[in-house]
Every structure is written in C-alpha cells, then in structure tokens.
N, C-alpha and C positions, 0 to 999 in steps of 0.2 A: 406371050408378053405379060399377061396377067400373072402367070406363074413366076416369071422373073421378078416382077414388081413385088409380089408377095414375099419372095425370098429376101429381097433387099430390106423390106420392112422388118422381117423376122430377124435378119442379121443386125439391123440397127437397134432393135429392141434388146437383143441379146447383149450387144456391146454396152448399151446403157445400163442394163441390169448388172453386167460384170463390173462396170465402173462404179455403180452404186454400192455393190458388195465390197469392192476394194476400198471405197471411201468409208463405208461403215466399219470395215476391219481396222483401218488405221485411225479412225476417230471414235472407236468404241470407248465407252466410259469405263474407267477402272472400277473393279468390283471388290467389295469386302463382305465376307460372310454371305455371298450370293446376291448381294444387293448393290446397285450402281451408286456412284458417288452422289448423283443428284438426290437419291433417297436420303442419304446421310446429311446432305446439306439442308434439305427441307426439314429433316428431323430436328436438327439443331436450331433452325430458325424458330421452330415452335417450342423448343425446350433447350435453351442455351447451356444448361448444366450437363448435357450429355457429354461424356468423355470424347477426346479427339483421337483416340487410338485408331479409329477407322482410317483417318487421313494419313496418320503416321505409317500405317501398314501399307498403304497404296504408294507411298514414297514419291518419287519424282513425277509420276503420272498425275498426282493430285495437285501439283503446284499451279498449273494454269487455272484450275477451278477455284483454288483458294485465293489466288490473286484477283480473280473476277469478283469474289466475295468482298475483298478489301475495297474494291472500286464501287461496290453497290451504293447507290445514293438513296437518300430518304425521298419518299413520294410527297410532292407538294400537295397533291389531292388529299392524301391521307392526313397530312398535317392540318389541312383546312377542315376536314370532317371532325377531327379530334378537337380542334379549336372551337367549332360550333357547339360540340357536346359540352365543352367546359363552360360555355356561356349560358347553358340551360339552367332552370331552377335547380337548386341543390338536390332535392329529392329525386328529380327526374334524371339529373346528370349522374347520380350514383348508381342508378339502375341500368344505365347504358354502358356496355363494355367498350373500352377504347380499342381502336385498331392498332395493332403492333406495327410501329413504323421505324423502330430503331433496328439497324442491321445487327442482330445479335451474333451473326457469324463473324463479324469483324475481329473481335477479340479471340474467338475460337480459331479463326483462320490464322491469326498471327501466332498463336501458340502452336498450332499444327505445323506451320512453316518453320518455327523454331525447332521443333522436334524432328522434322524431316532432315534439317541440317544442311550440309554442303550443297546438295542438289538444288536447293531453293535460292542459293546466293545470286546466280545470274538474274533471275526474275526480280529479286528484291533490289538489286542494284539498278535495274531498269526502272523499278517503281519509284526510285528517288527522284526521277524526272517527271513523274505523273503530274497532270494538271491539278489533281485534287490534293490539297495540303494534308488531309487526313491520311491518305495513302502514303504520302511521303513520310509523314510522322511515324506511322506503323512500320514502314520499311526500315527507317533509321533505327528505331527502337529494337527491331528484331535482329538487324545486322550486328548490333553490339553484343549479342549473346553467343555468337559462333566462335568456337575454338577448334583447330588453330586459326589464327587470323590470316585471311587471304590478303595478298598485296593489293589486288583490285578493290577489295572492300575498303581498305584504308584510303586509297586514292579517291574512290567515289565519295566517301564521307567527308573527306577534307574539302572536296569540291562543293559540298553543300553547306559549308559554314556561312556562305553568303545567301542562303535561301531567303526569299522575301517574307516567309512566315516565321514568326518568333518561336512558336512551339516546335517547329521542325528544327530550327537552329539549336534549341535547347536539347532536343533528343539526339542530335548529331554530336553535340559536345559530350553528353552523357555516354554515348556509345564509344566515342574516341577515348574517353577517360578509362573505360574498362579494357581497352586494347593497348594502352600505352606501354605496358611491359613487353609487348611483342613487336613493336615497330618504332624505330628511332625517330621517325618523322613526327610523331604525335605530340611529344612534349613541347618542342619549339612551336608547333602549330597552336597548341592550347595557350601558350604564353602570349603568342601574337594575338590570339582571340580576346585577350584581356583588354584590348585597347578600346572596346566599345563603351559608350557612355551609359548603356543600359545596365543598371546595377544588378538586376536579376540575372542577366546573361553572364555578367562578370562573376557573380557569385557561383553560378553553375560551373563555369570554367575553372574557378578557384577550387571548388569542391572536387571536380574531376582530377585536378592536379594533386590535391591533398590525398585522394584515395590511392594514388600511385605509391605513396610512402616515402621513407627517408631517402631513397635513391634519387629523388628528384631535387633534393635540397640544394646541391651545388649549382644546378641550373637556375633555380629560383633566386639564389643569392646573386648570381650574375645578372639576372633580370632586374634586380633592384636599381641598377644604373641605367635602365631603359629610358629613352628620351620621352616616352609617353607617360604622363602621370597616371592615367587609368591603368596602365600595365603595372606600374609600381604598386598602386593600391590593391590591385588584384592579387599580386604576389603576396602581399602582407595578409590579405584575406585567406589565401591558401595556407599560410602558416597557421592562421587562426583555426582552420578546420582540421588540422592534423591532431594526433594524439596529444592531449593537453599536457601531460607530464613528460613528454619526450624531451630528453636533454638536448638533442640536436635541434629540435624546434625552438626551445627556449634560447639556445645560443644564437640561432638565426634571428629571432626577434630582438635579442639584445644588440645584435649587429645592425639590424634595421633601425633601432632607436638612435643610431648615430648617422643615419642617412642625411645627405645634404638637403633633402627636401623636407620642410617642416611638416607637411601633411603626412608623409610616410613615417616620420618620427612619432608624431602624435598617435597614429594608428597602431604602430608597434607598441608604444607605451600603454595604450589602452588594452591591448591584448595581453601584455605582460601582467597588467593589473588584474585582469580576469583570471589568469593562471594562478597568480598569487592568492586571490580569494579562494580559488578551488583548493589550493594547498592548505590554506588556513582552516577551511571546513574539514578537510581530511584529518588535520592534526587534532581537531576537536572531537572526532568520532572515537568509538571504541578502538583499541589497538589491533585492528584487523591487519594492518601492515604499517611499517615505519614510514614516516613522512620523509621524502628525499630532501634532506637538509641542504645538500650541495646545490640543488636546483632552486630552493627558496633563496639561498644566499646570492645566486646568480641573478635572480629576478630583482631582489632588493638592491643590489649593487647597480644594476642598469637603471632602476627607477630613481635612485639617489642622484646619479649623473643627470638624468632627465629633469629632475627637480631644479637643477641649476641652469637649464637650457635658456637661451636668450629669447626663444619664441614662447609667447604667452600660452598658446594652446597646448604646447608640449608640457610646460611647467604645470598647467592646470591639471592635465591628465595624470602626471606623475604624482603630484601632491595628493590628488584625490585618491589615486590607487594606494599610495602608502598609508593613507588615513583609514582605509578599510581592510587592509591586510591583517591588522592586529599585531599580536606580539611577535610574529615573524619579522616585522619591520623595525625591531628595536634598534638596529644599527643606523636607522634613518633619523634618530633623535637630533643630532647636530644640524642636519640640513633643514629640519622642521623649525628649529630655532632661527635659522637664517631667514626662512620664509615668513616669519612673523612680521617682518618689515617689508614684504613684497608690495609692489605698487597695486596689485590686484586684490580687491577685497575678498573675493571667494577663496583665493589661495590662503590669505591670512586666516580666514575662518577655519578652513580645513587644518591648517598647521596648529592653530591654538587648540582645536578640539583633540588632536592626536598626541600632543606632547605629554599630557598627563599619564596616559597608559603606556606610552613608549618608555617612560621613566628613564630619561637621560640623566646627566650629571646635575644633581640639585643645585650645586653652586652656580651653574650657568643658567639652568632652566628657570629657577624661581625669580631671579631679578628680571629676566626677559619677560616672563609672564606678568609680573607686577607692572612693568612698563607697558605691556599690551592692554592693561586695564584702562589706559588713557587713549586707546585707539578710537578714531572717529566712528568706527562701525560697532553698533550695539552687539551684534552676534560675535564679533571678535572678543569684546569685553566679557561676554557671558561665558564663552568657551575658555578663555584664559582663566577666569575665576574657577571654573569647573576643574581645569587641570591643576590649578594651585591646590584645590581641596584634595586632589588625589595625592599630591605631595605632602599633605598635612601641614600646609603653610599658607601664609598670605591672608588669613582671616581678617586681620585689622584693616588691610587695604581693600580687600574684595567686597566685604559686606556692605560698606557704604555705596560702592559702585552699583552693586546688584539692587540695593534698595532704591537707589536713584532710577535705575532702569524700570523697576516695577511701577514707578510713579511718573514715568516719562511721557512726553507727548508723542503723537503719531509721527511727526516729522523726525523726531530723534531716533525712532526705531526702524526707519527704512533701511533696507540692506539688500545685497545681492545674494541669491541662494548659492550655497557651496557647489563646487565642481561636481558634476555628475548627478546632482539632485534635481528632480523635477518638482515644481510647486504643487503640493498636494491639494485635493479638492477642499474648498472652504478655507483656504489659507488666508489669514488676516495678519497684516504686517504689525498690528499692535498686540493682539492677544498671543500670537505664537512666541515672539521674543520675550514677552512678559512671563509666559509659562516656563520658558527655558530659564529665565532669571530666578523664578521661584524654585525650580529643581536644583539650580546651582546653590541657592541660599541654604537649602536643606542639608547640603553636604558640610556646611560650616556650623551645624547646630551644636556639636560637642565643644567647639573652640570659642563660639560666640553666644553668650546667653541670650542676647537680644533677638536671635533668629527664631526661636520657638514661638514667642508671642506674635511675631510678624506672620509666621505661617498660620497660626490660629486666626488671626485677623483676616488673612487672605481667603479663608473659607467663606467669607461673605462677599467676595468679589463678584461683580455682575457677569463676568465671562466664565463659562463652564470649563474651558480648557485651563484657565488659571486656577480655578478651584480644584480641578483634577490633579494638577501639578502639586498643589499644596497637600492634598490627601496622600498622594504617592510619597511625598517627602516626609510627612509625619509617619507613615508606615515604615519607611526606611530607617527613621530614627529609632523606632522600636520602643522598648519599655521606658526610655528616657522621655518619651512624649506623653507620659501619663497625664500631665496637666491639660492635654488636648481632648481627653475623653468626653467631658461635658459638651464641648462643641461638636464632637463627632456624633454623639447621641442626638443632638439637635439636628444634625444633617440628615438623619434617618427620616425626618419629616419633609424633606425636600420633595417636590413633585418630579424631580429628575431621577430616573432610574440609575443613570451614571453616577450621580452624587451618592445615592444610597449604596450602591455596590462599592464605590471608592471608600466610603465611610466604614462599611463592614470589613473590607480588606485591611484598612488601617487599624481598626480595633483588633483584628486577628493578629496582626504583626506586633502590636503592643503586648498581646498575650495576657497572662494572668494579672498583670498590672491594670488591665481594663475590666476587672471584675464588677465594678460599679455599673457597667453597661448591661449586665446580665438581665435584670428585670425588663429593661427597654427592649432587649433582644428577644425575650420570651414573647412580649406583646407583638413585636414586629413579625416574629415567626408565624403567629396565628393570622396575621392580616396581609402578609406579603404575597406577591404573585410567584408563579413557578420559577421565574428567572432569578429572583432574589432569595427565594426560600433556601435553595441549596447552599448559597453563599452564607446565609445567616447560620445555618447548621455548621458549616466549616468554621465560622468565626467562633461559635460556642465551643467547638472542639479545640480550637487554638487556645482559648482561655483556660481550658482544661478543668481540673478538679474544682476550680472556683465556680464552675457552671452546674454543680450538682442539682441546684434548684430547678433546672430546666428539664430534668429527666422525664417527668410526666408529659410535658409538651412534646418532647422528642418521641415518646412512645405513641402519642397521637399522630405524629407526622409519618409513622410507619404505615398508616392507612393510605398514603399517597401511592398511586399505581406506578409512578415513574421510578425506574431503577436508580438514576443518579441521586434522587432524594433519599431513598432507603439506604443506599450505600453510604451517603454522607452521615445519616443518622447512626448506622452501625459504627462508623469510624469515630463519631463523636462519643459514643458510649465507651469505646476503648480508651479515648483520651481522658475522659472523666475518671475512669478506673473504678476502684472499689466502691465509690459512692454511687455507682449506677447499678447496684444489685437488683433494684426494682425492675430493671430491663431484662434480666436473665431469661425469663420465659419467652419473651419476644425474640431474643437472640437464639435460643434453642430452636425455635420455629424457623429462624433464618438459616439454619444449617441445611434446610431442605429447599432453599430457593433454587429456581432453575438456572440462574446465572452463577457461574463459578466465582466471579468477583464478589458477588453478594455473599456467597457462602463463606469465602475467605474472610471478608470483613466481619461477619458475624462470629466466626471462629476466633479471629484475632481479638475481638472485644471480650469474648468469654475468657480467653487466656489472661487478659489483663485485669479482669474484674475478679475472677475466682482463682485463688492460689492453687487449688487442686482440681482445676477444671478438667484436665485430661483423664483423671481417674473417675470423676463424678459423672462425666457425660460421655458414654461410649461412642456416640456418633461423632464427637469432636475429632478423635484421632483419625477416623476414616476421612473426614473432610480435609484435615491438614495434610494427610498423605496424598490425597487426590490433588490438592492445590500445589504441593511441592513439585509434582511432575508436570503441572499444566500452566503454571504462571511464572512470569518474570517481573521484577520491579527494578526501577532505576534509582540509585541513591543520588543525592545532590551533586556528588562529584562525577556522575555519569557512569558509574559502575553498575552492571546488571547483576542482580542477586536474586536468589530464590526466596520464597516467603519465609522459610525458617530463619533466615538471617534477620529479617525484620522483627520476628517474634522474640529474638534474643535481646533486642535493644530495649 
C-alpha cells in the first residue's frame, strides 16, 4: 500500500512538472541577442535613449509586453518621496537624486509598436477602450501611422470621436486625417466632427481636412450649407489651413464670401485678406518667382464685393483687408471712395487712409477727400489730408484742418480704432491723433510755406510722440528744412534719448545743408552714450565733405571696441572723401580687422579718399577681392549687388 501511494505521489509530481514545463514553454519570453524581453525593458527604463530594434526584431511576441508598458502607472509613493525632496533646503535638495517615476518605456513602446506594424493592430484597437486615457491617446496616435489602412482600424477610431478625454479625441482626429485618402468614410466623419463648440478641436479637425488636399474641396463647399454654424466655420478654417496660394482654395474662399451666413462671409473675407497680404509681401521680394496676378485679381474682386456687403462685420473685414494689401488693391479705389461715407467710423478711417496710395481717378478722389476733411472723426480728417498730399492737392483746404486738430481738445479727438487694429500699449487719444496730424502736415511743406514754421514750433510740444512726429516730418522734407537746423541743434540738449536720435536723423536727412550743425555734433560725439554715438557718426557721414572738421574726433572714436561704432566711422571717412586724408593710416590698419564688413568699409573709404589707392596700397586689392566673393548689399530699390557695384558709384 505504501508502494502504491508512493507511485501516485510520484505520478502527480511528474504531471505537475510536465504541466509546468508546458506552461513555461508557451509563456517563455521572446529573446533578442540571447537576452529576454524583460532585460531590454528594464534596460530602456534606465536609459530611454536605447534603440527599439530589440522589440521590432521580436515582432508580434513583443506586443503584449509593450502594451503592458503603455499601461504602467506612475507610483504615488515615489511621487510623494520626490515631492518631499523638493521641499528640502536648496543645498540639500540638489544633493539628493530623484527617483525616476516617469514611465520612460511609454514612448519607446509606442515607437516599437509602430515599427512592429500590422501584428500590433488588434492590441492597439483593444487599447482604445482602456480605462487609462494615456493608453487610449497613445493607441490612437500609433494607429494613425499604419499603412495600408485596415477597415477595423477606421471603424474603431471613428467610434472614439466621442471619447470623454479631449486629448484622446484630438489624437483620433489627427489619426483619421492621415488615413482620409484610404477610406471614404473619413471625410464626412471629420466634417461632422466640426460641429463641436470646442475651437481647439474644431481647428484640429479643420487641419486634418486641410492635409487631405484639393480632393476634399468639393465636399467642403457642399458643407458650407450645413445647418450647424460651427461646421460652416470649421470648413472655412480648413480652407485657411490649405496651401495659401492655391487657386482652388482662393476660389472656394471667394465663394464662401457670398455665403448666406454673415459669420461665414466675414471669416472667408478675413482669410482672403491674409492671402492678399501674403501675395503683397511676395511681390515686394526679390524676383524669385512671379506673383500669380490672376490670383490677386480674384482676391481683390471678392473683397470689393464684400466691401459693399450689408453686414457691418463683413464690410469692416473687407475694407481693412483692402487697405493693407497695398498696390495689388488698386482696382478697389472706387469702392474705397464709396466707403468714405460709410456709417461706421472705422471703415471711413481705413478708406481715407488707403485712397492716396491706391491712386484712383483724381477727378473723383480729390473732391471726395476734401469733403472728408469735414468728417466728424479726427482720424478720418487726418487720413483724408494724408491721401490728398499723396495726390499733390488740397493743401489750401487740408492745412487749416490739420492745424486745428493739432490744437484740438481731448473730446474732439476721440475716435474708434480702424478695423483689424488693436490699441497699442500707452495709447493716448490726444497725443496719437495729434502726432498723425503733424505727420500729415509735413507732407504739405512744399505746397504751403506756413507748414515749416509750425513743425519747428511743434518741437517744443510737451508730448514726446508729437515731437517725434515733427522730427520725422522735418527729416522727410530734407534740404528744404534747412531753417530748422538751429532748433534741431537745440534738441540735442534734450534729456530724452528719443529726441536726440530723432534730431540726429533729421539733420542727416537734411544733409550738407545742415553743415552749421557740425561743431555741435563734434561736441555731442565726445559726450554721447553708445546708443547715440553711432547715429551721430552716421549723421556726420550724411552731411559729407562739409564735416571735414570732424576727422580728428572720428579718429579718436576708432578706439571704441564696438564694431558698429568703428564701421560707422569708416563709412563716414568715405563720405567725407578727399578731405579725410588724415585718416588714411587708421584706414590701412582697418584692412586687417577681423570682421569682413569692417575691412570692406575701410577699403571703401580708402578708394574714395585716394585716387590711386589700389596701386599705392597692395593689401587693398586683396581685401576688395575677398569682399567681392563674401558680401552682398541691397540697394534702395531692393536689388542685391556685390561690393564692386557700390564702389563704382
């Protein structure tokens, strides 16, 4: 009996051992390079930068382990320990290493699952229903990477658009957007997803639709008639995110600008305006490519129609857009004249500002602008006067109006800011319109003799913005403002650095006619700070040969360690020309400066001072050759030229 019992026990143990071996066989860890997956997981926990090739090589066998890592939670205990360490005194806290509580394997696991590919899809689809929102987020993100797109994947993702977590919903939308070209259910689903009031989610869905490309345009146009306003706004947002210069996109926006819903029209007009500004900037660049004129014409035509819209917000957007597009908006001149009598002040301000540079028919524009000088809005009157000056007309009517504004009361100058403009910091309803009035006055200086004395008098205004406007206007007048030089010299004594710099720049623009300011500028050069010193040197350079008395002071300024100062000095020597021969030794030393720009300015000055400089100074030719291959300059008309072109002038 004991023998029989012993045999039974032995049989049972053998059965258990066999079962254990079978279990171990079927549950053995996958191996890479002789090491099990648990080794590689632990390795990456301690060093997240380790590549994920180990998991990719294990393939489908690694999927359960990687999904487990996605589900790994942070330890509350470790969080508490780290928090206690953070509250210790700084010297002690820095000496104690923090416990690593971030699951570093999460991102590595996601990347590994992405590389494993199709075998990981069932586990990731299952993960979309995990209780942990982070797991759901990573699963949605990863599923969007797989190609070809599986039918089950799309079905599962569409089902998660209603996920309670916002980040998961955003990840789902992003994934669906990447798959849209492979499944016809996705575009209608994304359009339907636009109905949410969450603007961030709507923007994500719009971005996903935009990434699909022109093929989605017909469906988007159809969706413009959707009963839900959020959907319609989302569709327009999708247009905004497509290729800016796409003709199809511009046509769809132009069509949207005629939508029955004013909010849709306003949004479409705003986006057309942005595209127009982009085209304007492109037209101002170097001729890298031709500006698509047919597209600019399409934009301007749509904006002109919108400027006559019955809805105020649409008109405001359209007039604001046309006023910033620039010369591309020339066909809009007639509609801007119409808008001079609009009921909305901001629209009238924008219209009055743009008529001058749009240069419409003078026979119609000038009388309309003269009439606008009687507008109740101060800013309309100022902008109308500025536009009249651009036409070279209306001085007799405009100057008294502007002079009156300069001396007006606070109540007189209250106004609404133009469309699309935000009130800048420090805005003052009195000083800002008055400064605009001063700038407008300056434009009539050649037609009205009384303007120049008014500008000189305004240099004593208590408001800095008004004084700055007067300084800018005097500089714009140029040599004809010679009578302002004594007042500008006096401004150099102002405690305001802005006044000093404004005065220096005005003197520089007056040029050689400001030669009586040279002694004062020499004294100012020796006492001014770094900020104004370079501007003073530039002013002396602009006065040119008349500044020859300043050469010794400029040679002293070369001791300044700042490159901008020395560069300005070299440039000034070149402007003074032959009368700066005293500076030749310093300029020859300048040919060995570390900065290529300093070397060029020294070489340029030597060429302008010495007729035979190239023959007399061997080093000069080497520097010029070096600069010819290493420097570009831009002329006032925006053309890029080599240094040799500048030396020929």
